[in-house]
N, C-alpha and C positions, 0 to 999 in steps of 0.2 A: 613436510606433513602439515594438516590443518590441526589447529590447535583447538576448535570450537571457540566458545564465550564462558562468560558467568553471566548470572545473574546476581548483582549485589546484594546485600542485605537488605538496601533501599529499593530492591527491586530494580534496579537498571542495567539494563544490556549489556556487554561490553566485550569485543572480541579480546580473546587472550593472545599473547605474544610470546609469552613465556612462564612458566611456574617452577617457584624455587621456594626455598624452607621460608623466605618471607611472605609468600603468597604469591599471587597472581598479578603480572605486568601487563595492562590491558591497555587496548586504544579507545580513549573515552570518547563519548558520544561528539565531540567536537575536535578529535584526532588528535589529543595530546597522550603521551604514555603515563600511564598513572599505576601504582604499586597498590593493589587491594589485598587486604589480609586476608580476607575469605570470601566466597561466596556460593553457591549453586552451579558447580561446572556441567555445561552441556556439551557433548561433543558431536551432535548428529541431531537434526531432526527432518520433517517431511516438508512442513509447510512454513516461512517467514511470511508472517503478516507487517505490513508497513506502514503504520497509521500516519499519513503524509502532515506535513507541516510540525510544528510545535514551539512552544515558548514564546516569552513576551515579544520578540521580534519577528515572529514569524506565523503567525496566525491563520495564514491562508487567506481565503475567500472570508468575509463576513456579509451575514444577512442584513436587512434593513433593520430586524429587530436585535441585532447586537449578537447572534448566533454565531460562533467560530468554526470556522471549516476542522481547526486542528481538535476541537473537541468533538465533533460529530464523529471525525475521522477514527480517533481513540475509540469512542464508543462502539463504534461497527467492530472496530479490531478486537476489543476484550469479548462481544457477545459470539462475533467470528470463532476465535480460539476455543469459547465453551460449547459452540456448537461443533467445532471439531473434533474435541476432547469425547462428546457424546457419541461420536462415530469412529470412536477409537483411533484416531490421528491426531498425532503431536505436532504441535507447532511453537513458535516464539515470535515476540513482538520484538520490532527495532526499536520501539520507544514505549514505555509503559507509564507513563505521567507528560504532564504539560512542561517539557523541556526540549531545547533544541537538538537535532542530532544532523550532522553535516550529510550530505546526499550519497555521497563516497564513502563514509562510513555504515551507512544503511545497507548498500550495496555489497561493501565486504562480507558484513554479518551472515548474508545468505551464502556466499560461496564458503566462509568460514567453517559453517554448519554442514556442508556438503546436502543444501537442501532440494528437496525435488522440484520447487516450486517457490517462488517469491510473489506475493501477490499486495500493491501498493494501493492504498485506498484514499479516492480522493470527492470532493465534490466541486463542481464546476462553478466559473464565472469569470465574465459578466454574461448576461441571457443570450439568448440564440432568438430565432424566430418564433413566434405560437406554433403548437404544434397538436395533431390530437392524437402522438403515439408520445412517449418517454421518449429522451433525448440521449439516455444515457450509453457512454463511449467507453470501449476498452481498447488502450493501446498495447500492441504486442511488439516483439524483435523481429526485425525485418528478418533476418538470418537463423529463426530459429523455428523449425517445424512445430516443436513442442510448445513453444511460447503461444504459437498460434491457436493450435489446439486447445490449450488451456484457455486462454482467452475466448475464443468460441465458446466453450463449455459454460464458461460463468455469465458470457454476455447473457446466454438464451436464459439462464435461471435467473438472473437479476431482472432482466425485461421482461420476462415472464411477470413476475411478482410485481413491477412498477404496473405494467399495463392491466393488471386485475383491478388497480385501485381506481374508485369513480372519482367523478366530480374534480378531478385536476386539471385546470388551464397547462398544460405542459409547453415548454419549451425545447427546441432540439433544433440542431444544424442539418443540414439537408446530406450529409455524408456520415451521420451519426450510425455507431454499429463499431463492429472489429477493425481498428484502423491500423496500418502501419504510419505511424508519425516520423516521417524525414526532416532533417534542416538541408541547408541550402547546399552541402557541400555531400547528402546522400546518406549520410549516418542517422541513424535512430535518434530524435532529436532530444528525448528527454534522456536525463543521466542513470534513473531508476530503471531503464529500458535497456541502455546502452552499456552500463558497467558490469553489471554481475555476468559470471557465465553460468549462474542458474537461470533455468526457464522463469522469466518474470512477464508480469503481466502490472498493468496501471487503470485501476478504474476508476473513470468519472461517473459517479452513479446517479446524479441531478446536479440541479443547478439552486445554488445557494440564493443567487440575486433573484431568482424568480420568488416572489412571496408566498404563491400557494404550495411550490416545493419547499421552502424553507419551512412552512408551518409543518408539513408533513414530516420533514425530519426532526422534529422537535419530540414525536411521539414515540413510545415505546414499542408501539405495534411497529412502526418501519424500521427503529434499530434491528429489532428480532427477527423480522420475516426479511429483511434485505443479508443480515448475516446468515439466516438459514440457507438461503439462495446461494451464498458466495461460499458457503459449507459444502453445499450440494454439488456446484460445479468443480470444486475441488476434489471432493470425494469422486466423482465421474473422471476425474484426470488419472487420479491414482488408482482405481480399482477396475476398471474399465478399458474398452479398447474405444467406445464411443466418440464419434466425429459429430461435426455440426456443419452444416452447409456453407455457413456464413466463416468463410476461410481467410478472412483477412488478407482480401484483395481490394481494398480499399487503400490507398495511400494521401495523406495530405502532408503537404508542404509546410513547416512551422520554424521559426527560429524563436525557442523560448529564450527570456532572460536569465541573467545568474543565478542562482538560488542563494540561500544564506551563504556569507561568508566564514571563513575561520575568524577573521576578526571582530565579526559581531556575534559570534556563537559562544553563548553565556554558559559553561561547562557543569554539567550537572554533577561531573566527577573531579571536582576542582582539585588541582594538587595540594595535599598536607603541607 
């Protein structure tokens, strides 16, 4: 049986492995077993929001002006959580601060919570070719119709918001949209898509490497409106039978490099 997670008193989310009189034995963000005396137990949630990257060694993409992808991903995840709560949808973040979390640990959190969906939030780099339209991309699970439906709904909402912004010189790949990204073996290439049994999507909302887009990403307006779009897509997935015609029939072959290793992971729940 799934034991859920706890949110520690310092705000860190961790999967519960066992509960005893001494507290909660949890799997830490870096994959270690740690005993936590107390925390807020959560056994079920609807949406897990995953702010990609995090910590000193894994900032993700960095703009020319120094904006870190890990920071903007977290800002959007927190704002999306607020928007979801306004829609009476509960959610949990895989990380709540600037600390590292291994990909397999993030994926396990969604399954531990029996979540309806996992949404991993990212921003892209390096820049693609100049485009008259936004280059947002949503990666979906190749074997999950629910993931593909979620991806199409969230893509529609986020793309429509981005396309409404004037005077931006966008960049985009020619196959941008809702995509199945497969490795050379034919499996889903990204761990956040491949590992969870929960229906999962990974958003690449724009290009931090494009100065005009990076400038947009620093604004409160962008954070607020892109978060509203993500939340609206998630609400449509949970509460309607709506579908979108872009049904993830695009396939891209890509072999990503390894993510953060456990050896390089500075554990936010260091062993006492």
